[in-house]
C-alpha positions as CSV (number, residue, x, y, z in Angstrom):
1,X,-73.5,15.1,-8.2
2,X,-72.5,11.7,-7.6
3,X,-69.2,10.4,-7.9
4,X,-68.7,7.5,-10.3
5,X,-67.5,4.5,-8.8
6,X,-65.1,2.4,-10.5
7,X,-65.8,-1.3,-10.9
8,X,-62.0,-1.8,-11.2
9,X,-59.8,-2.7,-8.1
10,X,-57.6,0.1,-7.2
11,X,-54.0,-0.4,-8.8
12,X,-51.4,-1.5,-6.3
13,X,-47.8,-0.1,-6.8
14,X,-45.3,-2.4,-8.0
15,X,-42.4,-3.3,-5.7
16,X,-39.9,-0.9,-7.5
17,X,-42.5,2.1,-7.2
18,X,-42.8,1.3,-3.3
19,X,-39.4,0.9,-2.4
20,X,-37.3,4.1,-2.9
21,X,-34.2,3.8,-4.8
22,X,-31.0,3.8,-2.6
23,X,-29.0,7.1,-2.4
24,X,-26.0,7.4,-4.9
25,X,-24.4,10.0,-3.0
26,X,-21.4,8.8,-0.9
27,X,-19.8,10.6,2.1
28,X,-15.7,10.9,1.7
29,X,-15.4,8.1,4.4
30,X,-17.7,5.7,2.2
31,X,-15.9,6.3,-0.9
32,X,-12.6,5.6,0.8
33,X,-14.0,2.3,2.3
34,X,-15.2,1.4,-1.2
35,X,-12.0,2.2,-2.8
36,X,-10.3,-0.1,-0.2
37,X,-12.4,-2.8,-0.8
38,X,-11.8,-2.6,-4.3
39,X,-7.9,-2.1,-4.3
40,X,-6.3,-5.0,-5.8
41,X,-2.8,-3.3,-5.7
42,X,-3.0,-3.1,-2.0
43,X,-3.6,-7.0,-1.9
44,X,-0.9,-7.7,-4.0
45,X,1.6,-5.6,-2.2
46,X,0.8,-7.2,0.9
47,X,0.9,-10.7,-0.6
48,X,4.4,-9.6,-1.8
49,X,5.5,-8.6,1.5
50,X,4.4,-11.8,3.0
51,X,6.1,-13.8,0.1
52,X,9.3,-12.0,0.6
53,X,9.3,-12.6,4.4
54,X,8.9,-16.3,3.8
55,X,11.7,-16.1,1.2
56,X,14.2,-14.3,3.6
57,X,13.3,-17.0,6.3
58,X,13.6,-19.9,4.4
59,X,16.6,-18.9,2.7
60,X,18.1,-18.4,6.3
61,X,17.0,-21.5,7.7
62,X,18.5,-23.5,4.6
63,X,21.8,-21.4,4.9
64,X,21.4,-19.8,1.7
65,X,21.1,-16.2,3.1
66,X,24.2,-15.3,1.5
67,X,22.3,-14.9,-1.9
68,X,20.6,-12.0,-0.6
69,X,23.3,-10.6,1.7
70,X,25.5,-10.3,-1.3
71,X,23.5,-7.6,-2.5
72,X,24.2,-5.5,0.6
73,X,27.9,-6.4,0.3
74,X,28.0,-5.1,-3.2
75,X,26.2,-1.7,-2.1
76,X,28.9,-1.3,0.5
77,X,26.5,-1.2,3.4
78,X,27.7,-1.3,6.7
79,X,26.4,-3.9,9.0
80,X,23.3,-2.9,11.0
81,X,23.8,-2.2,14.6
82,X,21.3,-3.7,17.1
83,X,21.5,-2.5,20.9
84,X,21.0,-6.2,22.0
85,X,22.6,-9.4,20.5
86,X,20.0,-11.4,18.6
87,X,21.6,-14.9,18.4
88,X,19.0,-16.2,16.3
89,X,19.0,-14.1,13.5
90,X,21.8,-12.4,11.7
91,X,21.6,-8.7,11.3
92,X,22.4,-9.1,7.6
93,X,19.0,-11.1,7.3
94,X,17.1,-8.1,8.9
95,X,18.8,-5.8,6.4
96,X,18.0,-8.0,3.5
97,X,14.5,-8.1,4.5
98,X,14.1,-4.6,5.3
99,X,15.6,-3.5,2.0
100,X,13.0,-5.9,0.0
101,X,10.1,-4.2,2.3
102,X,11.1,-0.9,1.1
103,X,11.3,-2.0,-2.6
104,X,8.1,-3.1,-2.4
105,X,6.5,-0.2,-0.9
106,X,8.4,1.9,-3.6
107,X,7.2,-0.1,-6.6
108,X,3.4,0.2,-4.9
109,X,4.1,4.0,-4.8
110,X,5.2,4.2,-8.1
111,X,2.4,2.3,-9.7
112,X,0.0,4.3,-7.7
113,X,1.2,7.6,-9.0
114,X,1.5,6.3,-12.7
115,X,-1.7,4.2,-13.4
116,X,-4.9,6.0,-12.8
117,X,-7.1,3.4,-11.6
118,X,-4.8,2.9,-8.7
119,X,-4.2,6.4,-7.7
120,X,-4.0,6.7,-4.1
121,X,-2.0,8.7,-1.5
122,X,1.6,7.5,-1.5
123,X,3.1,9.6,1.1
124,X,2.8,6.9,3.8
125,X,4.4,4.3,1.5
126,X,7.3,6.9,0.6
127,X,7.6,7.6,4.2
128,X,7.9,3.9,5.4
129,X,10.1,3.2,2.5
130,X,12.5,6.0,3.6
131,X,12.4,4.7,7.3
132,X,13.3,1.2,5.9
133,X,15.9,2.2,3.7
134,X,17.6,4.2,6.5
135,X,17.6,1.5,8.9
136,X,19.1,-0.8,5.9
137,X,21.4,1.4,4.7
138,X,22.3,3.5,7.5
139,X,23.0,6.6,5.5
140,X,20.5,9.1,7.0
141,X,22.5,11.9,5.8
142,X,21.3,10.9,2.1
143,X,18.0,9.0,3.0
144,X,16.4,11.6,5.3
145,X,16.3,14.4,2.5
146,X,16.0,11.6,-0.2
147,X,12.5,10.8,1.4
148,X,11.5,14.5,1.7
149,X,12.3,15.3,-1.7
150,X,10.3,11.9,-2.9
151,X,7.4,12.9,-1.0
152,X,7.3,16.4,-2.3
153,X,7.6,15.3,-5.8
154,X,4.7,12.7,-5.1
155,X,2.3,15.6,-3.6
156,X,3.3,17.7,-6.9
157,X,2.6,14.9,-9.3
158,X,-0.8,14.0,-7.7
159,X,-1.8,17.6,-7.3
160,X,-1.3,18.1,-11.1
161,X,-2.8,15.0,-12.2
162,X,-5.9,15.6,-10.0
163,X,-6.2,19.5,-10.7
């Protein structure tokens, strides 16, 4: 038997048929990279840090740093000790800077814990905020255990929310 030959040209597959669809499965590393790219909270936190640093330096340069250091005075925070004398920057300026930075980190950790869209590990933020508070306030007997308690609570909250 002879095979019938068709007079029609063979069908050429379309582009969609020729190109396989990209894989939609991500590795854990790829997921973290993607989340980092779409993390406006991290960008906002970084911008807030830069703005805070600029404000502190500007107030210091204009001789208006007393506006910030008065908060430290109201909290009865002892003056920070440096191993060397830094003539160009008052230790109270550094304390005001570190205190603001700690507040920014704590605010970011709070938002990341509460808002599901921005949920991410906050242990690092709490750790660094604790270090900055310890440097600023000089009350390690309270700050050290407080940091450990805050990290433990954050781990529990994240565990309950994920689980």
